[in-house]
C-alpha positions in Angstrom: 44.4 162.5 172.4 41.1 162.0 170.7 38.8 164.6 169.3 34.7 163.9 169.7 32.3 165.7 167.4 28.5 165.8 167.6 26.9 167.3 164.7 23.6 167.0 162.8 22.8 168.8 159.3 19.2 169.0 157.7 19.8 168.1 154.0 18.1 166.1 151.4 19.8 162.7 151.3 19.5 160.3 148.5 20.5 156.9 147.9 20.6 156.0 151.7 21.6 152.3 151.4 24.5 153.1 149.3 25.7 156.0 151.5 25.4 154.1 154.6 27.4 151.2 153.1 30.0 153.7 151.9 30.3 155.9 155.2 30.5 152.1 157.4 33.5 151.5 155.3 35.0 154.8 155.6 34.6 155.2 159.1 36.3 151.5 159.6 39.4 152.2 157.3 39.9 155.8 159.1 39.5 154.5 162.8 36.6 156.5 163.4 34.0 155.2 166.1 30.9 156.1 167.2 27.5 156.4 165.9 26.0 158.5 162.2 22.3 158.1 161.9 21.3 158.8 158.0 17.6 159.8 156.8 16.0 161.0 154.0 16.0 164.7 155.7 19.6 164.6 157.0 22.1 162.9 159.3 23.1 163.2 162.9 26.0 161.8 164.7 28.5 161.7 167.3 32.0 160.2 166.4 35.4 159.9 168.0 39.0 159.4 166.2 42.2 160.9 165.8 42.2 164.9 165.1 43.7 164.1 161.5 40.7 161.4 160.7 37.8 163.4 162.5 38.7 166.3 160.2 39.1 164.3 157.2 35.6 162.6 157.9 33.8 165.9 158.4 35.2 167.3 155.1 34.0 163.9 153.5 30.5 164.1 154.9 30.4 167.9 153.4 31.5 166.9 149.7 29.5 163.6 149.9 26.0 165.5 150.8 26.8 168.7 149.3 27.0 171.3 152.1 29.4 173.6 153.5 28.3 174.0 157.1 26.6 171.5 159.8 23.6 173.3 161.4 25.1 171.9 164.7 28.8 171.2 165.3 30.4 170.8 168.9 33.8 169.2 169.3 35.6 167.9 172.8 38.8 166.4 173.4 39.1 162.9 175.5 42.0 161.0 176.5 40.4 157.6 175.5 38.0 156.5 172.5 34.6 157.0 174.0 32.9 154.5 171.4 33.5 150.8 170.9 33.1 150.8 167.4 31.8 152.4 163.8 28.2 152.3 163.3 26.0 154.1 160.4 22.4 153.6 161.2 19.3 154.5 158.3 16.5 155.7 159.5 13.1 155.8 157.5 10.6 157.9 158.4 
């Protein structure tokens, strides 16, 4: 069983390229699939993985970007990985 989570958080993000590279590697190493978009004003994503690895990833996002709660967070379960690969995108506004 896979956990699927969707989230967004408005927060000030510095070092977009450094964070993008770190997150891309983190998602790959933890078998997380889906997309996370990071921009100067925050992050947005929909990802899937094992329950343990999704929980680890959401904790990492909170510590990396220094916040306690997402502005919006929803979760569901799936019998299969709904996404094909991990992707981190940077958006410059």
